[in-house]
C-alpha positions as CSV (number, residue, x, y, z in Angstrom):
1,M,16.6,-3.9,25.6
2,K,13.7,-6.3,25.5
3,K,11.2,-7.0,22.8
4,A,8.5,-9.6,23.0
5,I,5.8,-10.4,20.5
6,V,2.4,-10.4,22.3
7,K,-0.2,-13.1,21.9
8,R,-3.2,-12.6,19.7
9,K,-5.7,-11.9,22.5
10,Q,-3.4,-9.2,24.0
11,A,-2.9,-7.8,20.4
12,Y,-6.6,-7.4,20.0
13,Q,-6.8,-5.6,23.4
14,I,-4.0,-3.3,22.4
15,E,-5.6,-2.5,19.1
16,M,-8.9,-1.8,20.8
17,K,-7.1,0.5,23.3
18,W,-5.6,2.4,20.3
19,L,-8.9,2.7,18.6
20,E,-10.7,3.9,21.7
21,L,-8.0,6.5,22.4
22,F,-7.3,7.7,18.9
23,A,-10.4,7.0,16.8
24,S,-13.3,7.7,19.2
25,T,-14.4,10.9,17.4
26,V,-14.6,9.0,14.1
27,K,-16.6,6.3,15.8
28,K,-19.0,8.9,17.2
29,S,-19.4,10.6,13.8
30,T,-19.5,7.5,11.5
31,G,-20.4,4.5,13.7
32,K,-17.2,2.8,13.0
33,Y,-13.6,3.3,14.1
34,T,-12.0,3.9,10.6
35,V,-13.1,5.9,7.6
36,G,-10.9,4.0,5.1
37,H,-8.7,0.9,4.8
38,F,-6.1,2.2,7.2
39,K,-6.4,3.6,10.7
40,W,-4.2,6.6,9.9
41,E,-6.7,7.7,7.2
42,N,-8.8,9.1,10.1
43,Y,-6.3,11.9,10.4
44,L,-6.9,12.9,6.8
45,T,-10.6,13.5,7.4
46,G,-10.2,16.1,10.1
47,L,-12.5,14.1,12.4
48,Q,-9.4,13.1,14.5
49,T,-6.6,15.7,15.0
50,A,-3.0,15.0,14.4
51,V,0.2,16.8,13.6
52,I,1.8,15.7,10.3
53,G,5.4,15.6,8.9
54,N,8.3,17.4,10.5
55,K,6.2,18.8,13.3
56,A,5.0,15.3,14.2
57,Y,8.7,14.3,14.6
58,E,9.3,17.3,16.8
59,Y,6.4,16.3,19.1
60,Y,7.4,12.7,19.0
61,H,11.1,13.3,20.0
62,A,10.0,15.6,22.8
63,Q,8.2,12.7,24.6
64,D,9.6,11.2,27.7
65,R,10.9,7.6,27.3
66,E,8.5,4.9,28.4
67,D,7.6,1.4,27.6
68,Y,5.5,1.1,24.4
69,Y,3.9,-1.2,21.9
70,L,4.9,-1.2,18.2
71,F,2.4,-2.8,15.8
72,N,1.5,-2.9,12.2
73,E,-1.8,-2.0,10.5
74,S,-3.2,-5.5,10.6
75,V,-1.9,-6.1,14.1
76,S,-0.3,-9.4,12.8
77,E,3.0,-8.1,14.3
78,I,2.9,-6.4,17.7
79,W,5.9,-5.9,19.9
80,D,6.0,-5.1,23.6
81,C,9.0,-2.9,23.9
82,T,10.6,-2.1,27.3
83,D,13.7,-0.1,28.1
84,E,14.1,1.0,24.5
85,T,14.2,4.3,22.6
86,F,11.3,5.0,20.3
87,P,11.9,4.0,16.7
88,D,12.5,6.8,14.2
89,T,11.2,4.9,11.2
90,A,8.9,1.9,10.5
91,P,10.5,-1.6,10.6
92,D,9.4,-2.1,7.0
93,S,7.4,-0.4,4.2
94,G,4.0,-1.0,5.9
95,D,2.1,1.1,8.3
96,W,3.3,1.1,11.9
97,Y,2.0,2.5,15.1
98,V,3.8,3.4,18.3
99,L,1.6,3.4,21.4
100,P,3.2,4.2,24.8
101,K,1.7,2.1,27.5
102,S,0.4,5.3,29.2
103,G,-1.8,5.9,26.1
104,R,-1.1,9.6,26.2
105,W,-0.1,9.9,22.5
106,T,0.6,7.9,19.4
107,M,3.0,8.1,16.4
108,V,2.1,6.6,13.1
109,F,4.5,5.8,10.3
110,S,2.4,5.3,7.1
111,H,3.4,3.3,4.1
112,G,3.4,6.6,2.1
113,D,6.2,8.0,4.3
114,V,3.8,10.4,6.0
115,V,4.0,10.5,9.8
116,F,1.3,11.5,12.2
117,F,1.6,12.4,15.9
118,A,-1.6,12.6,18.0
119,R,-2.3,13.2,21.6
120,N,-5.0,11.3,23.5
121,E,-7.7,14.0,24.0
122,A,-9.9,12.0,26.3
């Protein structure tokens, strides 16, 4: 089990990768990547599609294990996780995003205890 905090420049690149993969429809519709204060709010608008709640956990647990990034909303904490199982909850009460390095999907743990699972539709 290895976890490493990534440097700020790499954190920005990872955040931009997430936005390009999972907020592109919002960007095309509104001119910006997010509609509110939080990235996950995009899924509440219907502009980006996601599965919510128990169904999100089902999809999430069905994914093959792979290396991933785990980061918080502000990307002030971002972990490069290798050879680890995916987390089932957020590390703390904030918003946390799981992004496998393949970029095929994402899991979001929001501060309101709502979870979202989305596939990269690109």
